[in-house]
C-alpha angles and dihedrals in degrees: 000000000000089000091054091046093050095051096040120121124202123237087251094055091046093051102036093049089075133173093268092070102099120242093006093287116173120243123254087265107089123185137321125199125245089253090050090051090049093052095043092047092049094048092048092051092048090054090052097046091055087070100035102043094094093056089045087057091049090050092050094053094045090052091051100045113105091014109182092348124122114266108290128206118254089248092070097041113107093210114042100171137351095264095049090044092050091051094047094049091047090049093050102034109015128215092318089056092052091049096049112140094019096131090047087049090057092055091046094049092049090055098038102042094031086064097033095052099026097049098038097088095040087052091050091051094047095048091045091051089053101042103026111016093156090065092063118092130189108271092355130123122269105255121243116257123169096215093047093044093052093044091048091050090051094048096047092042093049091051089052092047092055094047094047099037099105091051093048089051093054092042092053093051093045092050094047092053117092130189087208104085095212093084094065090050090056094051096252096164131287110308119232122173123212125172091218147319098299093042089055095046091046095050094047092047093049092048101039109007125220090326090062093052089055096044107139096014090133089059089046090057091050093047099044095037090054092048094046092047087060104035108060098033092049091046092049097046093044090051093048090047091053091049095045092051095041091239094135135013121255113273092000126144090244092055094048092045096051094042093047093046092052091048091050093053091049092050094049093052095046099039107039098085091050090044092056090050093048094048091053095045092050095045098048123110115217116346106320087144127030093206144317095298092050090048091048092052096044093047094052094041094052105029104021131244092292088070088075087068097048109137092017095139091047087048091052093046088050103041094043097058091034092054092045094048095041096049094042091048088045092058090055095041090052091053091052091046091052090053092047094049092045089056092047091051093047 
């Protein structure tokens, strides 16, 4: 493991050391450890979720409305679109209502993105050493390979999903709960009230034990693995394409914005069906669903295939800015982490 750690490159190093650097020279950014990548990725994601938590809450409620009810007309839906939903929640519950579950979101993001961003490059190195060892050179960069990039994204994302699963469960239930009683009347999910993160974790543990805290973790792996498989590879290839074709300058705001936006769109398309399933599994009381496959079947049977894309626009409005902010913050956090680790090694 120490060998993997020593030869690991960060996403930043891999991306910033672009083709235009003559003779394959590495950028001024050197290396960052797996732990450093974990910390930097988690901090970057926490910064992003501070801004995107309200739209995450909107998405959650839109995915839950009409749960296992026959297709309803738009006139009887409480939330008709992300903008109307945002305004209605703000009117009824204020800023605090829109930021429900934020602290829980911080814990979740540290676990999820710490693994997803911190373990992505170690996973790439390990898989490359197994499937294409001849392509690795001493002190050189790990070559790009679509299969390995996607697999690495799935592995690192799945690890993050497992680590952060209990926090996502509590966050989902906190965000689905509304002090305005009209939501329950419109079938916006099963309502569960928690005073905060630790109250939620404590209540679930007392009632269901460790198994309860990891209820729906299989769906979490599918959701996050699918999203991670799309996000970093799409971001990396878009960035390399922009550099190769001189569309944007290396490490410029334009390059990060276009690459992050493209990655966000890819994630939203791939992940939304699994996100709907996960939200419903986490929010359920009792055993409404036996697992992700059962939830998938019941949702389609009762509400139709389109139900798997409930909250898609809210998802896109969330994942787009979240991807942009996370990956842009990550670039800066990685630079700081490289400086910190360089001083510690000195």
